[in-house]
N, C-alpha and C positions, 0 to 999 in steps of 0.2 A: 291589629297587631301581628297577628300569624301570618295574613299576606305578605307583609315587608318581608318577614324572617324567611318565609318560604321562596320570594321573590330573590332575596340575595344569595340563598345557597343556592337556586338554581343558576343564579350568572356565574357563581363560583363553581360549580361544577362545570359548566360549560367550558370556563375558562382553562381548568384543570386539565379536560378533555380534549380540548384545543391542542395544547401544551404537551402533554401524552403524545395525541396523536401526532403532532411534528418531529418529536425525539424520535418516535419508532420508525416514519417514515424516512429518517436521515439515516439510520443505521445501515450498515456496510452488509451485506447479503449473500452469502456465497455457497448456500446449503443447495443450489440448482446445480453448481458444476459437479463434472463427471471426470474432465481430465484438465490439465494443466499443458499451456505452450509456453516455452521460452525462446525468445529470438534476443540476440548479443549481434550488434554491430557496432564494432569499433575499428576506427581508422588510425593506425598509425602516423604521428605526426615525425619529420625528418629530423634526426637526432634523438628521436623518443624510446624509451625504455620498453615501451608495449610494442609488440606484435601488432596486426590487422586482424580482425577475428570477424567471421561472419557464421553464426552460430544459428541453428532453427532446429529445436531439438523437443519433444513431448516427453514430459516430465512423466514416468511410467509409473514408479513407486508410490503404490500406494500411502504408505505413511508421509509421503513427503507431500502429497493432494492433502492429507487430512492436516497436516500441520498448517500448510499454506490455508485453507479454512478457519483453521485456530485462531490462527494471528490475527484475521481480522474480526473474528467474532465478537460481538457485544459492542463494537466501534462506533461512533456517530461520527459524521463529516464534520470539521471545523470551517469556519471563513477565512482562517488565518493560516499563515506558515510563517516560518521564521525565512532568512534569508539563505535558505540552504538552495543549493544547485538542482534541477531537475532535469531529465533528459526521456525522449522517446525513442533514443537509439537501442533499447535494452526492454524488453519486456516479458513479464510472466501475466499469461493470459489463462483465467480460469473460467470454462466454458462447460455447457454441455451440448452445444452445436448449434442453436436457437439465440442462446444468451449468453453475453460474456461481458467478463470485469477485468481490465488490467492492473496491476500495480507498478507505482512510479516512487520507488525509495527517493529521498536523498540521497545526491551523489558525494556529500562531505562527512557521509557516516553517522548523521544523525538522525535518530529515529523517528522520522515523518515520512509518511505515505502523500503524493498527491493524487487526487481524484482528478481523472479527465484532463478538460482542456481547464477547467474552471481553476478557482482560487480556493477548492475546498479540500482539505488536510485530514488525515488521520493521525495521529502521535502514537504508535507502537511500544511498549517497552523495549528494553535493552536484551533481554532475554529474547525476545520476538527477532529484533534484529540479528541477533546471532543464529536464530534459528534459519534466518532466510538466507544470512550467509551460507551457512552451513549445505543449506538446499543447492545454490548455486556455485557451492563449489565444487559438490557431485555434481555437477555437471559439467564441469571444467572451464566455466568463465574465469574462475580467479587464476588463472594462469596467464590471462590477458591483460591482467592489472597490478599495478604497483604497490606495495605494500607501503603507505607515510604514515606521520605522525600528526595529529590535528595539532591545528595553530589555537585553538582556543582556551589553551592550557589542562588538556586534559592528557592523562599519560597513555592510555590505550593508543592502540595503532587502530588502523582500519583500512578497509581494501576499497579503494575507489569504484563505483560501481553506479548504474544505472538499471532502473524498472519502468518500463514505458507507465503511459498515465492510464487511470483506471477510466474507462466507458463504457456504460452499459449499455447495450444491444437489446433492443424486446423485439 
């Protein structure tokens, strides 16, 4: 009788270990990052409100770099995203020189970040989205985009912008 109980317990332990290992392996890790780079490329359309912009700048404020790391801490990748738009025209790259990760938030203001070219996403809190907006505003990116209202029944306004895909390079 003891052998079947031990066998069932062992199988359960293996299954739990595999699940925990999978969850931990899909978590976003930015602990390695020592610097952050911002790319913002926007081409104005004829008759549009926004001027064209080509911004490439290092984010040097240590508190902003720490805030970017904190936004992603503890989040796991999900394999589904809403119908939010994403673009590679704007990127925040967290790097240490040999390894890097880029963020691609939804351009409609929802709190989703796309991971690389995959269909994997991270949902961040509204507070974290506001922190991300503040960092970009400090880098003068928001002077190049229009403030608009959401059409999903939300009363809050947001600024349309993109941050490029997350890509991990090892």
